[in-house]
mmJSON file of the N, C-alpha and C atoms, coordinates in Angstrom:
{"data_MODEL":{"atom_site":{
"group_PDB":["ATOM","ATOM","ATOM","ATOM","ATOM","ATOM","ATOM","ATOM","ATOM","ATOM","ATOM","ATOM","ATOM","ATOM","ATOM","ATOM","ATOM","ATOM","ATOM","ATOM","ATOM","ATOM","ATOM","ATOM","ATOM","ATOM","ATOM","ATOM","ATOM","ATOM","ATOM","ATOM","ATOM","ATOM","ATOM","ATOM","ATOM","ATOM","ATOM","ATOM","ATOM","ATOM","ATOM","ATOM","ATOM","ATOM","ATOM","ATOM","ATOM","ATOM","ATOM","ATOM","ATOM","ATOM","ATOM","ATOM","ATOM","ATOM","ATOM","ATOM","ATOM","ATOM","ATOM","ATOM","ATOM","ATOM","ATOM","ATOM","ATOM","ATOM","ATOM","ATOM","ATOM","ATOM","ATOM","ATOM","ATOM","ATOM","ATOM","ATOM","ATOM","ATOM","ATOM","ATOM","ATOM","ATOM","ATOM","ATOM","ATOM","ATOM","ATOM","ATOM","ATOM","ATOM","ATOM","ATOM","ATOM","ATOM","ATOM","ATOM","ATOM","ATOM","ATOM","ATOM","ATOM","ATOM","ATOM","ATOM","ATOM","ATOM","ATOM","ATOM","ATOM","ATOM","ATOM","ATOM","ATOM","ATOM","ATOM","ATOM","ATOM","ATOM","ATOM","ATOM","ATOM","ATOM","ATOM","ATOM","ATOM","ATOM","ATOM","ATOM","ATOM","ATOM","ATOM","ATOM","ATOM","ATOM","ATOM","ATOM","ATOM","ATOM","ATOM","ATOM","ATOM","ATOM","ATOM","ATOM","ATOM","ATOM","ATOM","ATOM","ATOM","ATOM","ATOM","ATOM","ATOM","ATOM","ATOM","ATOM","ATOM","ATOM","ATOM","ATOM","ATOM","ATOM","ATOM","ATOM","ATOM","ATOM","ATOM","ATOM","ATOM","ATOM","ATOM","ATOM","ATOM","ATOM","ATOM","ATOM","ATOM","ATOM","ATOM","ATOM","ATOM","ATOM","ATOM","ATOM","ATOM","ATOM","ATOM","ATOM"],
"id":[1,2,3,4,5,6,7,8,9,10,11,12,13,14,15,16,17,18,19,20,21,22,23,24,25,26,27,28,29,30,31,32,33,34,35,36,37,38,39,40,41,42,43,44,45,46,47,48,49,50,51,52,53,54,55,56,57,58,59,60,61,62,63,64,65,66,67,68,69,70,71,72,73,74,75,76,77,78,79,80,81,82,83,84,85,86,87,88,89,90,91,92,93,94,95,96,97,98,99,100,101,102,103,104,105,106,107,108,109,110,111,112,113,114,115,116,117,118,119,120,121,122,123,124,125,126,127,128,129,130,131,132,133,134,135,136,137,138,139,140,141,142,143,144,145,146,147,148,149,150,151,152,153,154,155,156,157,158,159,160,161,162,163,164,165,166,167,168,169,170,171,172,173,174,175,176,177,178,179,180,181,182,183,184,185,186,187,188,189,190,191,192],
"type_symbol":["N","C","C","N","C","C","N","C","C","N","C","C","N","C","C","N","C","C","N","C","C","N","C","C","N","C","C","N","C","C","N","C","C","N","C","C","N","C","C","N","C","C","N","C","C","N","C","C","N","C","C","N","C","C","N","C","C","N","C","C","N","C","C","N","C","C","N","C","C","N","C","C","N","C","C","N","C","C","N","C","C","N","C","C","N","C","C","N","C","C","N","C","C","N","C","C","N","C","C","N","C","C","N","C","C","N","C","C","N","C","C","N","C","C","N","C","C","N","C","C","N","C","C","N","C","C","N","C","C","N","C","C","N","C","C","N","C","C","N","C","C","N","C","C","N","C","C","N","C","C","N","C","C","N","C","C","N","C","C","N","C","C","N","C","C","N","C","C","N","C","C","N","C","C","N","C","C","N","C","C","N","C","C","N","C","C","N","C","C","N","C","C"],
"label_atom_id":["N","CA","C","N","CA","C","N","CA","C","N","CA","C","N","CA","C","N","CA","C","N","CA","C","N","CA","C","N","CA","C","N","CA","C","N","CA","C","N","CA","C","N","CA","C","N","CA","C","N","CA","C","N","CA","C","N","CA","C","N","CA","C","N","CA","C","N","CA","C","N","CA","C","N","CA","C","N","CA","C","N","CA","C","N","CA","C","N","CA","C","N","CA","C","N","CA","C","N","CA","C","N","CA","C","N","CA","C","N","CA","C","N","CA","C","N","CA","C","N","CA","C","N","CA","C","N","CA","C","N","CA","C","N","CA","C","N","CA","C","N","CA","C","N","CA","C","N","CA","C","N","CA","C","N","CA","C","N","CA","C","N","CA","C","N","CA","C","N","CA","C","N","CA","C","N","CA","C","N","CA","C","N","CA","C","N","CA","C","N","CA","C","N","CA","C","N","CA","C","N","CA","C","N","CA","C","N","CA","C","N","CA","C","N","CA","C","N","CA","C","N","CA","C"],
"label_alt_id":[null,null,null,null,null,null,null,null,null,null,null,null,null,null,null,null,null,null,null,null,null,null,null,null,null,null,null,null,null,null,null,null,null,null,null,null,null,null,null,null,null,null,null,null,null,null,null,null,null,null,null,null,null,null,null,null,null,null,null,null,null,null,null,null,null,null,null,null,null,null,null,null,null,null,null,null,null,null,null,null,null,null,null,null,null,null,null,null,null,null,null,null,null,null,null,null,null,null,null,null,null,null,null,null,null,null,null,null,null,null,null,null,null,null,null,null,null,null,null,null,null,null,null,null,null,null,null,null,null,null,null,null,null,null,null,null,null,null,null,null,null,null,null,null,null,null,null,null,null,null,null,null,null,null,null,null,null,null,null,null,null,null,null,null,null,null,null,null,null,null,null,null,null,null,null,null,null,null,null,null,null,null,null,null,null,null,null,null,null,null,null,null],
"label_comp_id":["UNK","UNK","UNK","UNK","UNK","UNK","UNK","UNK","UNK","UNK","UNK","UNK","UNK","UNK","UNK","UNK","UNK","UNK","UNK","UNK","UNK","UNK","UNK","UNK","UNK","UNK","UNK","UNK","UNK","UNK","UNK","UNK","UNK","UNK","UNK","UNK","UNK","UNK","UNK","UNK","UNK","UNK","UNK","UNK","UNK","UNK","UNK","UNK","UNK","UNK","UNK","UNK","UNK","UNK","UNK","UNK","UNK","UNK","UNK","UNK","UNK","UNK","UNK","UNK","UNK","UNK","UNK","UNK","UNK","UNK","UNK","UNK","UNK","UNK","UNK","UNK","UNK","UNK","UNK","UNK","UNK","UNK","UNK","UNK","UNK","UNK","UNK","UNK","UNK","UNK","UNK","UNK","UNK","UNK","UNK","UNK","UNK","UNK","UNK","UNK","UNK","UNK","UNK","UNK","UNK","UNK","UNK","UNK","UNK","UNK","UNK","UNK","UNK","UNK","UNK","UNK","UNK","UNK","UNK","UNK","UNK","UNK","UNK","UNK","UNK","UNK","UNK","UNK","UNK","UNK","UNK","UNK","UNK","UNK","UNK","UNK","UNK","UNK","UNK","UNK","UNK","UNK","UNK","UNK","UNK","UNK","UNK","UNK","UNK","UNK","UNK","UNK","UNK","UNK","UNK","UNK","UNK","UNK","UNK","UNK","UNK","UNK","UNK","UNK","UNK","UNK","UNK","UNK","UNK","UNK","UNK","UNK","UNK","UNK","UNK","UNK","UNK","UNK","UNK","UNK","UNK","UNK","UNK","UNK","UNK","UNK","UNK","UNK","UNK","UNK","UNK","UNK"],
"label_asym_id":["A","A","A","A","A","A","A","A","A","A","A","A","A","A","A","A","A","A","A","A","A","A","A","A","A","A","A","A","A","A","A","A","A","A","A","A","A","A","A","A","A","A","A","A","A","A","A","A","A","A","A","A","A","A","A","A","A","A","A","A","A","A","A","A","A","A","A","A","A","A","A","A","A","A","A","A","A","A","A","A","A","A","A","A","A","A","A","A","A","A","A","A","A","A","A","A","A","A","A","A","A","A","A","A","A","A","A","A","A","A","A","A","A","A","A","A","A","A","A","A","A","A","A","A","A","A","A","A","A","A","A","A","A","A","A","A","A","A","A","A","A","A","A","A","A","A","A","A","A","A","A","A","A","A","A","A","A","A","A","A","A","A","A","A","A","A","A","A","A","A","A","A","A","A","A","A","A","A","A","A","A","A","A","A","A","A","A","A","A","A","A","A"],
"label_entity_id":["1","1","1","1","1","1","1","1","1","1","1","1","1","1","1","1","1","1","1","1","1","1","1","1","1","1","1","1","1","1","1","1","1","1","1","1","1","1","1","1","1","1","1","1","1","1","1","1","1","1","1","1","1","1","1","1","1","1","1","1","1","1","1","1","1","1","1","1","1","1","1","1","1","1","1","1","1","1","1","1","1","1","1","1","1","1","1","1","1","1","1","1","1","1","1","1","1","1","1","1","1","1","1","1","1","1","1","1","1","1","1","1","1","1","1","1","1","1","1","1","1","1","1","1","1","1","1","1","1","1","1","1","1","1","1","1","1","1","1","1","1","1","1","1","1","1","1","1","1","1","1","1","1","1","1","1","1","1","1","1","1","1","1","1","1","1","1","1","1","1","1","1","1","1","1","1","1","1","1","1","1","1","1","1","1","1","1","1","1","1","1","1"],
"label_seq_id":[1,1,1,2,2,2,3,3,3,4,4,4,5,5,5,6,6,6,7,7,7,8,8,8,9,9,9,10,10,10,11,11,11,12,12,12,13,13,13,14,14,14,15,15,15,16,16,16,17,17,17,18,18,18,19,19,19,20,20,20,21,21,21,22,22,22,23,23,23,24,24,24,25,25,25,26,26,26,27,27,27,28,28,28,29,29,29,30,30,30,31,31,31,32,32,32,33,33,33,34,34,34,35,35,35,36,36,36,37,37,37,38,38,38,39,39,39,40,40,40,41,41,41,42,42,42,43,43,43,44,44,44,45,45,45,46,46,46,47,47,47,48,48,48,49,49,49,50,50,50,51,51,51,52,52,52,53,53,53,54,54,54,55,55,55,56,56,56,57,57,57,58,58,58,59,59,59,60,60,60,61,61,61,62,62,62,63,63,63,64,64,64],
"pdbx_PDB_ins_code":[null,null,null,null,null,null,null,null,null,null,null,null,null,null,null,null,null,null,null,null,null,null,null,null,null,null,null,null,null,null,null,null,null,null,null,null,null,null,null,null,null,null,null,null,null,null,null,null,null,null,null,null,null,null,null,null,null,null,null,null,null,null,null,null,null,null,null,null,null,null,null,null,null,null,null,null,null,null,null,null,null,null,null,null,null,null,null,null,null,null,null,null,null,null,null,null,null,null,null,null,null,null,null,null,null,null,null,null,null,null,null,null,null,null,null,null,null,null,null,null,null,null,null,null,null,null,null,null,null,null,null,null,null,null,null,null,null,null,null,null,null,null,null,null,null,null,null,null,null,null,null,null,null,null,null,null,null,null,null,null,null,null,null,null,null,null,null,null,null,null,null,null,null,null,null,null,null,null,null,null,null,null,null,null,null,null,null,null,null,null,null,null],
"Cartn_x":[12.632,12.46,13.592,13.81,14.83,14.337,15.225,14.862,14.384,14.995,14.602,13.193,12.806,11.457,10.419,10.71,9.786,9.62,10.71,10.64,9.843,10.032,9.305,7.81,7.446,6.03,5.396,6.091,5.556,5.399,6.386,6.279,5.136,4.931,3.819,2.476,2.35,1.102,0.864,1.903,1.761,1.388,1.938,1.613,0.148,-0.333,-1.737,-2.653,-2.322,-3.144,-3.166,-2.026,-1.996,-2.801,-2.813,-3.618,-5.107,-5.498,-6.901,-7.32,-6.473,-6.803,-6.871,-6.05,-6.104,-7.451,-7.962,-9.277,-10.381,-10.261,-11.261,-11.272,-10.103,-10.018,-10.599,-10.308,-10.851,-12.367,-12.917,-14.358,-15.002,-14.392,-14.916,-14.848,-13.756,-13.605,-14.679,-14.971,-16.011,-17.384,-17.657,-18.934,-19.081,-18.002,-18.059,-18.3,-17.599,-17.746,-19.13,-19.734,-21.055,-22.181,-21.854,-22.872,-23.65,-23.164,-23.863,-23.384,-22.892,-22.411,-23.367,-23.623,-24.554,-23.762,-24.005,-23.294,-24.063,-23.357,-23.976,-24.477,-25.55,-26.105,-25.218,-24.415,-23.541,-22.435,-21.965,-20.874,-21.355,-22.641,-23.151,-23.983,-23.936,-24.767,-24.369,-23.129,-22.687,-22.695,-22.734,-22.702,-24.025,-25.112,-26.426,-26.765,-26.171,-26.491,-25.466,-24.727,-23.729,-24.423,-24.08,-24.694,-24.395,-25.3,-25.154,-23.899,-23.426,-22.217,-20.97,-21.039,-19.883,-19.946,-21.023,-21.18,-20.316,-19.977,-19.259,-17.801,-17.206,-15.812,-14.933,-13.765,-12.868,-12.333,-11.945,-11.478,-10.077,-9.239,-7.89,-7.792,-7.14,-6.977,-5.505,-5.084,-3.687,-2.839,-1.558,-0.646,-0.741,-0.076,-0.061,-1.15],
"Cartn_y":[-3.862,-4.846,-4.719,-5.799,-5.813,-5.047,-4.296,-3.483,-4.343,-5.515,-6.402,-6.955,-7.189,-7.693,-6.626,-5.386,-4.289,-4.14,-4.209,-4.093,-5.254,-6.456,-7.626,-7.493,-6.973,-6.79,-5.751,-4.648,-3.603,-4.138,-4.88,-5.465,-6.472,-7.239,-8.188,-7.485,-6.392,-5.619,-5.041,-4.495,-3.949,-5.03,-6.222,-7.327,-7.728,-7.81,-8.157,-7.095,-5.83,-4.753,-4.793,-5.078,-5.117,-6.287,-7.418,-8.561,-8.229,-7.593,-7.203,-6.233,-5.26,-4.304,-4.965,-5.962,-6.687,-7.375,-7.986,-8.612,-7.569,-6.416,-5.369,-4.842,-4.635,-4.154,-5.191,-6.456,-7.519,-7.565,-7.379,-7.369,-6.197,-5.023,-3.847,-4.068,-4.648,-4.916,-5.873,-6.908,-7.853,-7.189,-6.302,-5.6,-4.683,-4.019,-3.132,-3.95,-5.081,-5.902,-6.519,-6.866,-7.485,-6.45,-5.187,-4.143,-4.028,-4.593,-4.561,-3.432,-2.368,-1.257,-0.079,0.613,1.728,3.024,3.931,5.207,6.222,6.943,7.948,9.122,9.735,10.877,12.107,12.213,13.371,13.377,12.219,12.147,12.435,12.24,12.441,13.712,14.567,15.768,16.759,16.801,17.702,19.163,19.477,20.862,21.579,20.876,21.469,22.513,22.422,23.342,24.464,24.743,25.807,27.143,28.155,29.477,30.023,30.835,31.359,32.209,32.826,33.646,32.796,31.506,30.626,29.731,29.773,28.854,29.242,30.486,30.934,31.273,30.629,30.882,30.223,30.79,30.137,28.829,27.928,26.628,26.709,27.634,27.789,29.116,29.084,30.29,30.562,31.788,32.174,31.613,31.864,31.37,32.179,31.701,32.385,31.892],
"Cartn_z":[43.531,42.475,41.463,40.778,39.752,38.519,37.91,36.757,35.588,35.408,34.313,34.511,35.758,36.036,35.702,36.054,35.757,34.248,33.508,32.05,31.468,31.979,31.493,31.765,32.935,33.27,32.352,32.125,31.24,29.817,29.325,27.992,27.916,28.978,29.007,28.954,29.694,29.67,28.284,27.658,26.31,25.299,25.464,24.575,24.716,25.953,26.18,25.586,25.789,25.232,23.712,23.091,21.634,21.087,21.784,21.345,21.462,22.548,22.728,21.629,21.318,20.271,18.902,18.661,17.385,17.227,18.302,18.237,18.034,18.665,18.501,17.068,16.484,15.106,14.151,14.41,13.567,13.66,14.852,15.037,14.291,14.379,13.676,12.164,11.692,10.265,9.771,10.543,10.155,10.138,11.098,11.12,9.917,9.512,8.35,7.083,6.952,5.753,5.649,6.774,6.741,6.713,6.945,6.92,8.211,9.302,10.579,11.474,10.899,11.702,11.532,12.615,12.594,12.677,11.743,11.709,12.536,13.375,14.23,13.397,13.831,13.115,13.203,14.251,14.42,13.377,12.985,12.015,10.601,10.338,8.983,8.861,9.865,9.854,8.786,8.392,7.336,7.735,9.004,9.439,9.245,9.375,9.154,10.214,11.382,12.467,12.611,11.546,11.582,11.378,12.175,11.979,10.582,10.08,8.716,8.562,9.635,9.541,9.342,9.652,9.514,8.285,7.529,6.406,5.195,5.036,3.84,4.12,5.105,5.395,4.346,4.056,3.11,3.681,2.797,3.263,3.859,3.371,3.906,4.654,5.798,6.593,6.74,6.401,6.532,5.415,5.479,4.46,3.179,2.164,0.868,-0.039],
"occupancy":[1.0,1.0,1.0,1.0,1.0,1.0,1.0,1.0,1.0,1.0,1.0,1.0,1.0,1.0,1.0,1.0,1.0,1.0,1.0,1.0,1.0,1.0,1.0,1.0,1.0,1.0,1.0,1.0,1.0,1.0,1.0,1.0,1.0,1.0,1.0,1.0,1.0,1.0,1.0,1.0,1.0,1.0,1.0,1.0,1.0,1.0,1.0,1.0,1.0,1.0,1.0,1.0,1.0,1.0,1.0,1.0,1.0,1.0,1.0,1.0,1.0,1.0,1.0,1.0,1.0,1.0,1.0,1.0,1.0,1.0,1.0,1.0,1.0,1.0,1.0,1.0,1.0,1.0,1.0,1.0,1.0,1.0,1.0,1.0,1.0,1.0,1.0,1.0,1.0,1.0,1.0,1.0,1.0,1.0,1.0,1.0,1.0,1.0,1.0,1.0,1.0,1.0,1.0,1.0,1.0,1.0,1.0,1.0,1.0,1.0,1.0,1.0,1.0,1.0,1.0,1.0,1.0,1.0,1.0,1.0,1.0,1.0,1.0,1.0,1.0,1.0,1.0,1.0,1.0,1.0,1.0,1.0,1.0,1.0,1.0,1.0,1.0,1.0,1.0,1.0,1.0,1.0,1.0,1.0,1.0,1.0,1.0,1.0,1.0,1.0,1.0,1.0,1.0,1.0,1.0,1.0,1.0,1.0,1.0,1.0,1.0,1.0,1.0,1.0,1.0,1.0,1.0,1.0,1.0,1.0,1.0,1.0,1.0,1.0,1.0,1.0,1.0,1.0,1.0,1.0,1.0,1.0,1.0,1.0,1.0,1.0,1.0,1.0,1.0,1.0,1.0,1.0],
"B_iso_or_equiv":[0.0,0.0,0.0,0.0,0.0,0.0,0.0,0.0,0.0,0.0,0.0,0.0,0.0,0.0,0.0,0.0,0.0,0.0,0.0,0.0,0.0,0.0,0.0,0.0,0.0,0.0,0.0,0.0,0.0,0.0,0.0,0.0,0.0,0.0,0.0,0.0,0.0,0.0,0.0,0.0,0.0,0.0,0.0,0.0,0.0,0.0,0.0,0.0,0.0,0.0,0.0,0.0,0.0,0.0,0.0,0.0,0.0,0.0,0.0,0.0,0.0,0.0,0.0,0.0,0.0,0.0,0.0,0.0,0.0,0.0,0.0,0.0,0.0,0.0,0.0,0.0,0.0,0.0,0.0,0.0,0.0,0.0,0.0,0.0,0.0,0.0,0.0,0.0,0.0,0.0,0.0,0.0,0.0,0.0,0.0,0.0,0.0,0.0,0.0,0.0,0.0,0.0,0.0,0.0,0.0,0.0,0.0,0.0,0.0,0.0,0.0,0.0,0.0,0.0,0.0,0.0,0.0,0.0,0.0,0.0,0.0,0.0,0.0,0.0,0.0,0.0,0.0,0.0,0.0,0.0,0.0,0.0,0.0,0.0,0.0,0.0,0.0,0.0,0.0,0.0,0.0,0.0,0.0,0.0,0.0,0.0,0.0,0.0,0.0,0.0,0.0,0.0,0.0,0.0,0.0,0.0,0.0,0.0,0.0,0.0,0.0,0.0,0.0,0.0,0.0,0.0,0.0,0.0,0.0,0.0,0.0,0.0,0.0,0.0,0.0,0.0,0.0,0.0,0.0,0.0,0.0,0.0,0.0,0.0,0.0,0.0,0.0,0.0,0.0,0.0,0.0,0.0],
"pdbx_formal_charge":[null,null,null,null,null,null,null,null,null,null,null,null,null,null,null,null,null,null,null,null,null,null,null,null,null,null,null,null,null,null,null,null,null,null,null,null,null,null,null,null,null,null,null,null,null,null,null,null,null,null,null,null,null,null,null,null,null,null,null,null,null,null,null,null,null,null,null,null,null,null,null,null,null,null,null,null,null,null,null,null,null,null,null,null,null,null,null,null,null,null,null,null,null,null,null,null,null,null,null,null,null,null,null,null,null,null,null,null,null,null,null,null,null,null,null,null,null,null,null,null,null,null,null,null,null,null,null,null,null,null,null,null,null,null,null,null,null,null,null,null,null,null,null,null,null,null,null,null,null,null,null,null,null,null,null,null,null,null,null,null,null,null,null,null,null,null,null,null,null,null,null,null,null,null,null,null,null,null,null,null,null,null,null,null,null,null,null,null,null,null,null,null],
"auth_seq_id":[1,1,1,2,2,2,3,3,3,4,4,4,5,5,5,6,6,6,7,7,7,8,8,8,9,9,9,10,10,10,11,11,11,12,12,12,13,13,13,14,14,14,15,15,15,16,16,16,17,17,17,18,18,18,19,19,19,20,20,20,21,21,21,22,22,22,23,23,23,24,24,24,25,25,25,26,26,26,27,27,27,28,28,28,29,29,29,30,30,30,31,31,31,32,32,32,33,33,33,34,34,34,35,35,35,36,36,36,37,37,37,38,38,38,39,39,39,40,40,40,41,41,41,42,42,42,43,43,43,44,44,44,45,45,45,46,46,46,47,47,47,48,48,48,49,49,49,50,50,50,51,51,51,52,52,52,53,53,53,54,54,54,55,55,55,56,56,56,57,57,57,58,58,58,59,59,59,60,60,60,61,61,61,62,62,62,63,63,63,64,64,64],
"auth_comp_id":["UNK","UNK","UNK","UNK","UNK","UNK","UNK","UNK","UNK","UNK","UNK","UNK","UNK","UNK","UNK","UNK","UNK","UNK","UNK","UNK","UNK","UNK","UNK","UNK","UNK","UNK","UNK","UNK","UNK","UNK","UNK","UNK","UNK","UNK","UNK","UNK","UNK","UNK","UNK","UNK","UNK","UNK","UNK","UNK","UNK","UNK","UNK","UNK","UNK","UNK","UNK","UNK","UNK","UNK","UNK","UNK","UNK","UNK","UNK","UNK","UNK","UNK","UNK","UNK","UNK","UNK","UNK","UNK","UNK","UNK","UNK","UNK","UNK","UNK","UNK","UNK","UNK","UNK","UNK","UNK","UNK","UNK","UNK","UNK","UNK","UNK","UNK","UNK","UNK","UNK","UNK","UNK","UNK","UNK","UNK","UNK","UNK","UNK","UNK","UNK","UNK","UNK","UNK","UNK","UNK","UNK","UNK","UNK","UNK","UNK","UNK","UNK","UNK","UNK","UNK","UNK","UNK","UNK","UNK","UNK","UNK","UNK","UNK","UNK","UNK","UNK","UNK","UNK","UNK","UNK","UNK","UNK","UNK","UNK","UNK","UNK","UNK","UNK","UNK","UNK","UNK","UNK","UNK","UNK","UNK","UNK","UNK","UNK","UNK","UNK","UNK","UNK","UNK","UNK","UNK","UNK","UNK","UNK","UNK","UNK","UNK","UNK","UNK","UNK","UNK","UNK","UNK","UNK","UNK","UNK","UNK","UNK","UNK","UNK","UNK","UNK","UNK","UNK","UNK","UNK","UNK","UNK","UNK","UNK","UNK","UNK","UNK","UNK","UNK","UNK","UNK","UNK"],
"auth_asym_id":["A","A","A","A","A","A","A","A","A","A","A","A","A","A","A","A","A","A","A","A","A","A","A","A","A","A","A","A","A","A","A","A","A","A","A","A","A","A","A","A","A","A","A","A","A","A","A","A","A","A","A","A","A","A","A","A","A","A","A","A","A","A","A","A","A","A","A","A","A","A","A","A","A","A","A","A","A","A","A","A","A","A","A","A","A","A","A","A","A","A","A","A","A","A","A","A","A","A","A","A","A","A","A","A","A","A","A","A","A","A","A","A","A","A","A","A","A","A","A","A","A","A","A","A","A","A","A","A","A","A","A","A","A","A","A","A","A","A","A","A","A","A","A","A","A","A","A","A","A","A","A","A","A","A","A","A","A","A","A","A","A","A","A","A","A","A","A","A","A","A","A","A","A","A","A","A","A","A","A","A","A","A","A","A","A","A","A","A","A","A","A","A"],
"auth_atom_id":["N","CA","C","N","CA","C","N","CA","C","N","CA","C","N","CA","C","N","CA","C","N","CA","C","N","CA","C","N","CA","C","N","CA","C","N","CA","C","N","CA","C","N","CA","C","N","CA","C","N","CA","C","N","CA","C","N","CA","C","N","CA","C","N","CA","C","N","CA","C","N","CA","C","N","CA","C","N","CA","C","N","CA","C","N","CA","C","N","CA","C","N","CA","C","N","CA","C","N","CA","C","N","CA","C","N","CA","C","N","CA","C","N","CA","C","N","CA","C","N","CA","C","N","CA","C","N","CA","C","N","CA","C","N","CA","C","N","CA","C","N","CA","C","N","CA","C","N","CA","C","N","CA","C","N","CA","C","N","CA","C","N","CA","C","N","CA","C","N","CA","C","N","CA","C","N","CA","C","N","CA","C","N","CA","C","N","CA","C","N","CA","C","N","CA","C","N","CA","C","N","CA","C","N","CA","C","N","CA","C","N","CA","C","N","CA","C","N","CA","C","N","CA","C"],
"pdbx_PDB_model_num":[1,1,1,1,1,1,1,1,1,1,1,1,1,1,1,1,1,1,1,1,1,1,1,1,1,1,1,1,1,1,1,1,1,1,1,1,1,1,1,1,1,1,1,1,1,1,1,1,1,1,1,1,1,1,1,1,1,1,1,1,1,1,1,1,1,1,1,1,1,1,1,1,1,1,1,1,1,1,1,1,1,1,1,1,1,1,1,1,1,1,1,1,1,1,1,1,1,1,1,1,1,1,1,1,1,1,1,1,1,1,1,1,1,1,1,1,1,1,1,1,1,1,1,1,1,1,1,1,1,1,1,1,1,1,1,1,1,1,1,1,1,1,1,1,1,1,1,1,1,1,1,1,1,1,1,1,1,1,1,1,1,1,1,1,1,1,1,1,1,1,1,1,1,1,1,1,1,1,1,1,1,1,1,1,1,1,1,1,1,1,1,1]
}}}
């Protein structure tokens, strides 16, 4: 195959993927603005299931 054709096909695929992602981002943005998005319980757990030995670790490790 011609090298220019391969480059054109790859660019076309990337263009299609970017358009699809733009629609997905727009859909997510609309759901957030309207309040129709459900937050997972794992993201809001706040580390409730952390062992007691790990709860009092310093926030920074190493360095000065």
